N, C-alpha and C positions, 0 to 999 in steps of 0.2 A: 693161339691166343686171339682174343676179340677186344674191341672198344667201341663205345658209342660216341657220338658227336655231340659236344656241348657248346659248341659256337662255330660259325663260319662266316667268310667275308671274301668276297672276288669283286674284281674290276677288269674289264675288257673294252673292247670297241662296241660292244652292246649296252653298255653302261656301267654305272657304279652302283654296286650292291649285287648280292648274290641271287636273291630273289628276281629283281627286274632282268638281269642278264640271261638267267636260266628259262625266263619265261619268254623272252624274245626268241631265244634259240628254239623253244618248242614251236614257237609260232612261224618259223622258218624265215625269220628275218636276217638278212645278211648284211654285214656292214662293210663289204667290199668297196672301194672307191678308187677310180682312176685319178691319179695325181698329176701335177703339172711337171713332176719330175721326170726326165728322160734318161733311158741308158744311152750308150755309145752309137746305137743304131737309130737313136731319134724314138723310140718305142715308149709310151708312159708306163711308168711304175704303177702296180695297184698295191694299196695297203688296205689294212684294217685297223686304224689307230684310234686310240682313247683321244675324246676331245680334250684341249687343253683346259676348258672352263669346267671340266669336272675333276682334273686332278688337284690333289692337296697342294698348298702354297708351302714351300719350305724354304729354308735360309740356305741357298747353295753355296755360300761362302763356307759353311760347316762340313761339306763333302771333301772327302780325301781324295777323290780323283776329278780331275776335269772331264768335260764331255757330256753331250745330249743324252747318249745312251744311259749312262750310269745317273745321272741326275732323273730321267723319266723312270728308270727303275726303281729308284728309291721313292719317288712320288707315288708310283703305283703300289709298292709295298706299304707305305704309311696309309693310303686309302683303304686297302683290303685289311690290314691288320687291325686298323681303328674299328672297322665293322665287327670283325671277328672277336676280339675282346671286349667290344661295347655290346655285345648281344647276351653276355650273361656276368654275373658277378665274378671277379677276379681278386682274390684276396692276397696272393703272393705272384711275385714275378715268375713267369714260366719260361721253361727251357724251350727255344725254337729251333726246329729242324728244317733248315732252308735249302731248297733247290735253286742251283744257280746255272747260269749258261755254261757249256762246255768250252774248253780253250780250242781255238782253231791253230793249225800249223803256222808258226812264225809270229803268232799274236799273243799277247799277254792275256791272262784270264780276265774276262770284263768286270768280276767281281769277286772278291775273297773275303776273309774274316773280318776286315774293318768295316764292312757292310753292316754286320749284324750291331755293332756298337753305335753306328751313326743311325741306324733304323730304331734301336732302343732310345737313343737321345731324342728322336722326333715323335715317339709314341709314349711319352710319359713314364719311361723307364720300367715297361710292363715285362721286359725280358729277363731271364735268369741266364746272364751271359756265361757263367762258369760252366753251364751244363748245355749251351747252344751249340750248334753244328753246322757247317756249311756242306753242300753237296754238289760240287761243280760237274754235273754230269749230263747238262743238256735236258732234253725233252722227257726222258724216262727217270730223271733224278729223283723224283719225288717218292718212289717206291722205295728206294735205298734211306732216303729221309724218313719216310714212314716206319719202315722196319726198325730203323735205328731208335727212332722216337718210342715204338712199343715195347723194344728191348728194355730201355731205361724205365720205361713203367712199370714192367714187370719185376724188374730188379730193385726198384727203389718204391714199391707201391706202400710199404709200409716201415717205419723207422728201423724196426727189429729185425728186417731181413736186408738192411741196407749196409753195404760195404763201407760207406763214407757218407756223411751228411745226413738230412732228415729225409722224411718221406716226400716223393713226389706224386701226386694224384693225377694232375693234368698236364698235357704237353700241348704244344704248338707244331704243326707241320704246314710248310707253304712252300712257294714257289713265285718265281717273278723273272720276268724276262722281257726285252723290247728289241725288235729289229732295227730302231732308228739309230742306224750306223752306217754313214755313208761307205766307209770302207768295207764293211761286212757285206753290206748290199751290192757292191761291186764284184766281190768275190762270188755271192750266189748267181749273179747274173753272168758272169764268167763261165760259171759250171753249167749253165742253162737250167738252173733249179727254179727260176722264178715263173709264176703263170703271168703271162703276158698276152695281149689280144691275139699275137700269132703263134700263140703255144697252147697245147692241150694238155701237158703234162708238167705240172709244177705246182708252187705253193705261193698262198698270198701271206706277205710278212705282216704279223700282228704284234702285239704286246698285251701283257695282263699280268696280275698278281691274283694269287688266291692263298687263303688259310684255314685250316680246320684246327679246332680244339679238341682234343681227344681225351678220353676218361676210359680207364680200362674197366670194362664190363663183361659179362656172359648174358645177360638180359637186356632186352630192348626191342622195339620193333624193328630197327635197323641197326645191324651191326657189320663193323669192318674186321675181316680177318688179316693176320699178318701176311703183307705182300711177299713176292719172291722176286728176285733179280738174278739175271743171267748174262752171259756175253755172247755176242755174235761175231763169229769170225769174218764172215761176209758182209761186213757193213758198208756204208756209203763210201767210204774212202779206203777200201780195203780191195787188194788184187784178187782175193777169194770169191767164190761165187756164193752168193748167199742161198743156203739151203732152208732157213727158217729153224734151225736147229736151237738156237738160244731163245727165242721166243715162244716156241712151241714148248720147250723144257720149262720155262718159267710159268706159262699157262697151265700146263698138266700139273705140275707140282701145286700152283696155287689152289687149283680146284680139289685136287685130292686131299690137301691138308686142310681145305675147308669141309671136308666130310662127303665130296663129290655130289654137290646138289645140282640139279639139271640147271643148265645154264639158258636162260630164254631171251637174254639181252647182253649186248656188249657195247661198252664206250671205249672208243679207242683214239689214237692219236693220228690217224690217216688225214692226210694233209692236202691231197692231190697230186702228190708224186707216185709215180708207177712202181717205183723202186720198193716203197713201203706197202702198196697194194699187193705186188707179188710176194713180198715177204709173209704177210698175212694169209694170203691165200695158201702158200706152201704149209704155213704153220697150221692153219685151220684144218688142212686134211688130215694132218698128224693127229688131231686132238678130237676130230669130228664126233666120235662117240659120246663125248662128254657135254654136247650141246643138244638142246631140244629142237624138234621140228620147227620150222618158221623162224629161225634165230633173227631177232632183229638187231641191226648194227647201226649205232649213232656215232658221228663223228663231227662234234661240233666246231671244229675247224673251219668246216665250209661257211659258218656263219661270221666267227670272230677272228678268223685267220690263224695262222701258226703262233702260238704263244709260247713256244720253246720250253723254258725249264717250269713255267706255269701251269703247263698241260697236266700234269697228273693230279694236283689238288683240284683242279678246275673240273676234271672228268669226275672225281669222287663227288664234287658239289652238284654238278649235273645229275647224277645219278640219285643222290640223296633227296635232292628236291623232287626229281621225277618219281621215285618211291612214295614220298610223302604227299604228293598230288595225284597218286594211283594212276600215273602216265606210264609206269614201269612196273611190271609184275615179277615176282619172284627173285631168285639170284641173278646177280649182275658180275660178268666179267668185265674188269678193267684191264686195259693194257697200253703200254707205250714203248716206242723205239725210239732211240736218239741217233744222231747223224754218226755217230761213232759206235763202238760195240756194246755201249749199255742198254740192256732191256729189262722190262719188269712186267709183272702182272699181280692183280689182286681181286679178291671177291668181297662182295657185298651182300649181305643177306638180309 
């Protein structure tokens, strides 16, 4: 199954708005900044944060959870969703399939179902909450969100073929996350995962939100194929060795079900951590025959930081605008890997 994109919205450290953000990334502009915050060793932390002045103002008293991270996630989501639904006419509330941060051992989920209702209240009730779902699987969660959204479109595209309710012609797929959480940053620092002035292996914490409005279609200049998800036994917090089985399986299946187009460009979740670079290297070897010579690899986290659960829809938007501006040629592979076992891949043609 394929879909075309009818609307998009994005916000991250590069700016508010999909086009300005992607244009900045294309120009190689990085928003990594060294802050006055210090880790226990006295080394400054680096961030890629969205400036407060471009975040929407909301009534925080209406939020069900206290805390800076939850508040910033809501403000980020409101900003990106407003852009997405404002870019085209929306006649009816739309189902939202939302990627959210994964749960860390010993900690609660950063956000769950109430986030959807609160987001709807801040954005003019544009969401069909009865058909909306969350996917708290972290960096690659957007693939499960997109696959579920496309399945709903396929099952409910006309009222006659619907098992219940009326026809659903369009859906929203999005993701939102923020690393503005002192406890989480402390965990990442203790695990030596942050990129600091004295390290070469690590990521820069970021934050962002991105949304796509999809409509089922087999015709269009740019189409999105149903993505594929998989599990990796050897993830970041596993005792097993990562051999790239999950990621390579998702990539291979995604390419094959899209008709095996020659892949010339890859947009991915590489964030500066060697563990993911190694996993990609092992996976790429397994599926190398499916790639064109001179493969172009894009990892926008080098400009706006690791944006967690907002990664997948942001990667799609980067690829879409790249294709629209003729900066990207032919079929595009998009893949992402979460900290835990979740992996995914999708094709844009």
